[in-house]
A tleap script that builds the chain and sets N, CA, C and O, in Angstrom:
source leaprc.protein.ff14SB
mol = sequence {
  NMET ILE THR LEU ALA GLY LEU ARG PRO ASP
  SER GLN ARG TYR PHE ASP TYR HIE HIE ALA
  GLU ASN ASP THR PHE GLU GLN VAL ASN LYS
  ARG GLU LEU GLU LEU GLY ALA ALA THR MET
  ALA SER LEU ILE TYR LEU VAL ASP LYS TYR
  GLY LEU THR CPRO
}
set mol.1.N position { 101.628 79.358 92.705 }
set mol.1.CA position { 100.487 80.126 92.268 }
set mol.1.C position { 99.375 80.015 93.314 }
set mol.1.O position { 99.037 78.919 93.761 }
set mol.2.N position { 98.824 81.140 93.687 }
set mol.2.CA position { 97.718 81.170 94.641 }
set mol.2.C position { 96.496 81.736 93.921 }
set mol.2.O position { 96.552 82.806 93.315 }
set mol.3.N position { 95.412 81.007 94.001 }
set mol.3.CA position { 94.169 81.463 93.392 }
set mol.3.C position { 93.232 81.947 94.489 }
set mol.3.O position { 92.998 81.247 95.474 }
set mol.4.N position { 92.712 83.123 94.311 }
set mol.4.CA position { 91.752 83.680 95.261 }
set mol.4.C position { 90.424 83.876 94.548 }
set mol.4.O position { 90.388 84.307 93.395 }
set mol.5.N position { 89.352 83.564 95.225 }
set mol.5.CA position { 88.016 83.767 94.669 }
set mol.5.C position { 87.076 84.111 95.806 }
set mol.5.O position { 87.255 83.660 96.937 }
set mol.6.N position { 86.090 84.902 95.500 }
set mol.6.CA position { 85.121 85.253 96.518 }
set mol.6.C position { 84.007 86.100 95.937 }
set mol.6.O position { 84.061 86.520 94.781 }
set mol.7.N position { 83.031 86.334 96.729 }
set mol.7.CA position { 81.884 87.151 96.325 }
set mol.7.C position { 82.041 88.536 96.934 }
set mol.7.O position { 82.204 88.672 98.146 }
set mol.8.N position { 81.993 89.546 96.108 }
set mol.8.CA position { 82.094 90.930 96.588 }
set mol.8.C position { 80.769 91.619 96.304 }
set mol.8.O position { 80.518 92.033 95.173 }
set mol.9.N position { 79.929 91.745 97.305 }
set mol.9.CA position { 78.624 92.380 97.089 }
set mol.9.C position { 78.766 93.870 96.778 }
set mol.9.O position { 79.772 94.497 97.109 }
set mol.10.N position { 77.758 94.409 96.150 }
set mol.10.CA position { 77.717 95.836 95.825 }
set mol.10.C position { 77.770 96.634 97.119 }
set mol.10.O position { 76.905 96.485 97.983 }
set mol.11.N position { 78.773 97.469 97.250 }
set mol.11.CA position { 78.965 98.195 98.507 }
set mol.11.C position { 78.161 99.488 98.588 }
set mol.11.O position { 78.198 100.161 99.618 }
set mol.12.N position { 77.438 99.854 97.534 }
set mol.12.CA position { 76.682 101.107 97.564 }
set mol.12.C position { 75.625 101.124 98.655 }
set mol.12.O position { 75.379 102.168 99.260 }
set mol.13.N position { 74.998 99.988 98.916 }
set mol.13.CA position { 73.956 99.933 99.946 }
set mol.13.C position { 74.386 99.172 101.183 }
set mol.13.O position { 73.595 99.009 102.112 }
set mol.14.N position { 75.619 98.705 101.215 }
set mol.14.CA position { 76.083 97.848 102.305 }
set mol.14.C position { 75.904 98.497 103.670 }
set mol.14.O position { 75.390 97.864 104.592 }
set mol.15.N position { 76.315 99.735 103.808 }
set mol.15.CA position { 76.266 100.382 105.119 }
set mol.15.C position { 74.893 100.970 105.443 }
set mol.15.O position { 74.714 101.552 106.512 }
set mol.16.N position { 73.917 100.826 104.533 }
set mol.16.CA position { 72.542 101.193 104.870 }
set mol.16.C position { 71.996 100.252 105.942 }
set mol.16.O position { 71.148 100.642 106.746 }
set mol.17.N position { 72.485 99.014 105.948 }
set mol.17.CA position { 71.983 98.002 106.869 }
set mol.17.C position { 73.036 97.480 107.835 }
set mol.17.O position { 72.706 97.110 108.962 }
set mol.18.N position { 74.289 97.444 107.419 }
set mol.18.CA position { 75.344 96.809 108.207 }
set mol.18.C position { 75.462 97.452 109.591 }
set mol.18.O position { 75.692 98.654 109.716 }
set mol.19.N position { 75.300 96.633 110.614 }
set mol.19.CA position { 75.376 97.046 112.024 }
set mol.19.C position { 74.335 98.110 112.382 }
set mol.19.O position { 74.503 98.844 113.356 }
set mol.20.N position { 73.277 98.190 111.604 }
set mol.20.CA position { 72.185 99.110 111.915 }
set mol.20.C position { 71.064 98.318 112.584 }
set mol.20.O position { 71.098 97.088 112.621 }
set mol.21.N position { 70.096 99.017 113.099 }
set mol.21.CA position { 68.976 98.350 113.760 }
set mol.21.C position { 68.213 97.443 112.799 }
set mol.21.O position { 67.672 96.416 113.209 }
set mol.22.N position { 68.168 97.824 111.510 }
set mol.22.CA position { 67.448 97.017 110.531 }
set mol.22.C position { 68.365 96.011 109.836 }
set mol.22.O position { 68.050 95.561 108.734 }
set mol.23.N position { 69.496 95.650 110.455 }
set mol.23.CA position { 70.417 94.642 109.927 }
set mol.23.C position { 69.890 93.263 110.299 }
set mol.23.O position { 70.406 92.612 111.207 }
set mol.24.N position { 68.854 92.828 109.585 }
set mol.24.CA position { 68.218 91.542 109.842 }
set mol.24.C position { 68.106 90.756 108.544 }
set mol.24.O position { 68.167 91.326 107.454 }
set mol.25.N position { 67.943 89.454 108.668 }
set mol.25.CA position { 67.834 88.595 107.493 }
set mol.25.C position { 66.632 88.966 106.629 }
set mol.25.O position { 66.667 88.791 105.411 }
set mol.26.N position { 65.587 89.469 107.237 }
set mol.26.CA position { 64.385 89.837 106.492 }
set mol.26.C position { 64.650 90.977 105.501 }
set mol.26.O position { 63.908 91.142 104.532 }
set mol.27.N position { 65.690 91.751 105.737 }
set mol.27.CA position { 66.025 92.875 104.861 }
set mol.27.C position { 66.847 92.457 103.638 }
set mol.27.O position { 67.071 93.264 102.736 }
set mol.28.N position { 67.293 91.204 103.608 }
set mol.28.CA position { 68.110 90.724 102.491 }
set mol.28.C position { 67.263 90.678 101.227 }
set mol.28.O position { 66.132 90.191 101.236 }
set mol.29.N position { 67.827 91.192 100.144 }
set mol.29.CA position { 67.146 91.142 98.855 }
set mol.29.C position { 67.221 89.706 98.344 }
set mol.29.O position { 68.309 89.201 98.070 }
set mol.30.N position { 66.075 89.052 98.216 }
set mol.30.CA position { 66.019 87.641 97.854 }
set mol.30.C position { 66.695 87.378 96.514 }
set mol.30.O position { 67.441 86.407 96.384 }
set mol.31.N position { 66.455 88.208 95.538 }
set mol.31.CA position { 67.031 88.010 94.200 }
set mol.31.C position { 68.557 88.134 94.244 }
set mol.31.O position { 69.256 87.339 93.616 }
set mol.32.N position { 69.071 89.108 94.967 }
set mol.32.CA position { 70.521 89.263 95.070 }
set mol.32.C position { 71.156 88.083 95.796 }
set mol.32.O position { 72.245 87.643 95.427 }
set mol.33.N position { 70.487 87.566 96.824 }
set mol.33.CA position { 70.977 86.395 97.538 }
set mol.33.C position { 71.025 85.183 96.616 }
set mol.33.O position { 72.001 84.434 96.615 }
set mol.34.N position { 69.970 84.994 95.833 }
set mol.34.CA position { 69.925 83.870 94.886 }
set mol.34.C position { 71.019 83.982 93.831 }
set mol.34.O position { 71.665 82.988 93.499 }
set mol.35.N position { 71.230 85.181 93.303 }
set mol.35.CA position { 72.274 85.369 92.292 }
set mol.35.C position { 73.661 85.117 92.871 }
set mol.35.O position { 74.505 84.501 92.220 }
set mol.36.N position { 73.897 85.585 94.079 }
set mol.36.CA position { 75.188 85.348 94.722 }
set mol.36.C position { 75.426 83.870 94.987 }
set mol.36.O position { 76.530 83.368 94.776 }
set mol.37.N position { 74.397 83.174 95.446 }
set mol.37.CA position { 74.520 81.741 95.714 }
set mol.37.C position { 74.756 80.968 94.415 }
set mol.37.O position { 75.567 80.043 94.384 }
set mol.38.N position { 74.058 81.340 93.351 }
set mol.38.CA position { 74.241 80.675 92.058 }
set mol.38.C position { 75.649 80.920 91.513 }
set mol.38.O position { 76.263 80.023 90.936 }
set mol.39.N position { 76.145 82.124 91.699 }
set mol.39.CA position { 77.494 82.455 91.240 }
set mol.39.C position { 78.538 81.605 91.954 }
set mol.39.O position { 79.428 81.041 91.317 }
set mol.40.N position { 78.428 81.515 93.269 }
set mol.40.CA position { 79.406 80.747 94.038 }
set mol.40.C position { 79.296 79.252 93.732 }
set mol.40.O position { 80.314 78.564 93.653 }
set mol.41.N position { 78.075 78.742 93.560 }
set mol.41.CA position { 77.887 77.335 93.220 }
set mol.41.C position { 78.494 77.030 91.848 }
set mol.41.O position { 79.116 75.985 91.660 }
set mol.42.N position { 78.313 77.934 90.902 }
set mol.42.CA position { 78.895 77.754 89.569 }
set mol.42.C position { 80.413 77.737 89.632 }
set mol.42.O position { 81.059 76.917 88.979 }
set mol.43.N position { 80.979 78.638 90.413 }
set mol.43.CA position { 82.430 78.695 90.560 }
set mol.43.C position { 82.965 77.391 91.139 }
set mol.43.O position { 83.943 76.842 90.632 }
set mol.44.N position { 82.342 76.900 92.180 }
set mol.44.CA position { 82.780 75.646 92.808 }
set mol.44.C position { 82.661 74.488 91.828 }
set mol.44.O position { 83.559 73.649 91.752 }
set mol.45.N position { 81.576 74.432 91.087 }
set mol.45.CA position { 81.380 73.371 90.096 }
set mol.45.C position { 82.478 73.413 89.034 }
set mol.45.O position { 83.068 72.381 88.716 }
set mol.46.N position { 82.755 74.589 88.488 }
set mol.46.CA position { 83.753 74.702 87.425 }
set mol.46.C position { 85.161 74.372 87.918 }
set mol.46.O position { 85.934 73.734 87.203 }
set mol.47.N position { 85.497 74.799 89.128 }
set mol.47.CA position { 86.811 74.458 89.686 }
set mol.47.C position { 86.910 72.954 89.911 }
set mol.47.O position { 87.952 72.355 89.646 }
set mol.48.N position { 85.828 72.338 90.400 }
set mol.48.CA position { 85.837 70.899 90.623 }
set mol.48.C position { 85.974 70.146 89.297 }
set mol.48.O position { 86.707 69.160 89.218 }
set mol.49.N position { 85.280 70.600 88.268 }
set mol.49.CA position { 85.262 69.903 86.985 }
set mol.49.C position { 86.564 70.111 86.204 }
set mol.49.O position { 87.092 69.161 85.625 }
set mol.50.N position { 87.084 71.337 86.182 }
set mol.50.CA position { 88.227 71.658 85.327 }
set mol.50.C position { 89.510 71.968 86.080 }
set mol.50.O position { 90.579 72.038 85.472 }
set mol.51.N position { 89.426 72.152 87.374 }
set mol.51.CA position { 90.607 72.469 88.163 }
set mol.51.C position { 91.043 73.911 87.979 }
set mol.51.O position { 90.322 74.721 87.396 }
set mol.52.N position { 92.228 74.223 88.479 }
set mol.52.CA position { 92.744 75.578 88.413 }
set mol.52.C position { 94.009 75.690 87.570 }
set mol.52.O position { 94.569 76.780 87.451 }
set mol.53.N position { 94.459 74.614 86.998 }
set mol.53.CA position { 95.683 74.641 86.198 }
set mol.53.C position { 95.425 75.360 84.880 }
set mol.53.O position { 94.457 75.053 84.184 }
set mol.54.N position { 96.292 76.326 84.529 }
set mol.54.CA position { 96.083 77.077 83.277 }
set mol.54.C position { 96.289 76.218 82.043 }
set mol.54.O position { 96.150 76.706 80.922 }
savepdb mol mol.pdb
quit
């Protein structure tokens, strides 16, 4: 069994900035960054605490 996990950001606005002149850290939406970081931290915590065995 292989478990895959990852963060998939909303792609609707992805190419508005990706590889564009305004593709800078200052353009990152702070709230979206915080939510993504919290999501990944929660996932890591739960896998560490409970494992991946069904």
